[in-house]
N, C-alpha and C positions, 0 to 999 in steps of 0.2 A: 313836421318839417317847417322851417321858416320860409315864408314866401319871399319872392324877389323884391317885392315892395318894402318889406320889413328890413331886408338886408341893405337895400339902397338907403333907407332912412337912417339905419344904424351907421353906415359909412359916412353919411353927411353930418351926423350929429355926435360922433364919438367923443369929440373934444368937450362938448357941452355936458355930456353924461359923465365923463371922467371928472370934470370940474365940479359938477354937482356932488359926486360921490366923495371927493376930497373935502369939499365944504361941509358935507354931512358929518364926516368923520371928525373934522376939526371942531364943529359945534358940539358934538357928543363929548369930545375930550375936554373942551373948555368947560362944559357943564359939570363934568366930573371934577375937574381941577378946582373950580371956584365955588362949587356948591356942595357936592357930596363929600369930598375929601376934608374940607374944614369941619364939616359937621361931625364926621367920624372922629376926627382928632380931638375936638372939643369934648365929646362924650367920653373918650378914653382919658383925657387929661382930668376931667372932673372926677372920675373914679380914682385916679391915681392920687390927685391932690387930697381928697378926703382921707384916703388911707395913710398918706404921709403925714397929714396934720394930726390924725389920731395917734400915730406912732410917736410923733414929736411931743404931743401932750403927755403921753405915757412916760416918755423919757424925762420930761420936765417934772412930772409928779414924782418920779423915783429919785431924781436929783435933789428935790426939796425935802426928801425924807418921807414922802407920801402924804404930806399935810395939805399942800396946795393941789387943787384940781382932782383930788381923789374921787369925788362924786362924779365929776365929768367923765373921768376915765371909765368908771363902772357903767355909766349910761352910754358909752361909745360916742361922746361929743368931741368936738375939737374947737380950737380957737380960730375965729374968722380970719384974722391976719395971717396966720400960718397956712390956712387953707388957700387963701388968695395968692400968697407968695408962691406956694407949691404949684398952683394952677398956671400962674404967669410963667414960671420957670419951665414947666412942661410945654406950654405953647411955644416958647422960644426954642426949646430943644427940637420940636417938631416942625419948626419953620413958619409959624403963623404970627 
């Protein structure tokens, strides 16, 4: 059971406890929104941009008759400009 002294203390400080709880929830949400979420989005966008750049390089190689970039396609490489462009587009799509 809760003692009378504890009940009295809780009645006197309920506003402070509630305010502290709301503040803790706000801090946790802000940490997620400004630290965790952007990190997860950047990881996902990196993977997406690499895949899109490889696909684009393969298409460029096929359009050139297979002469240009053939060795790069076989090695699974991509062009830096294509990768960076796809990465920036992904970040914009996700709101960063």
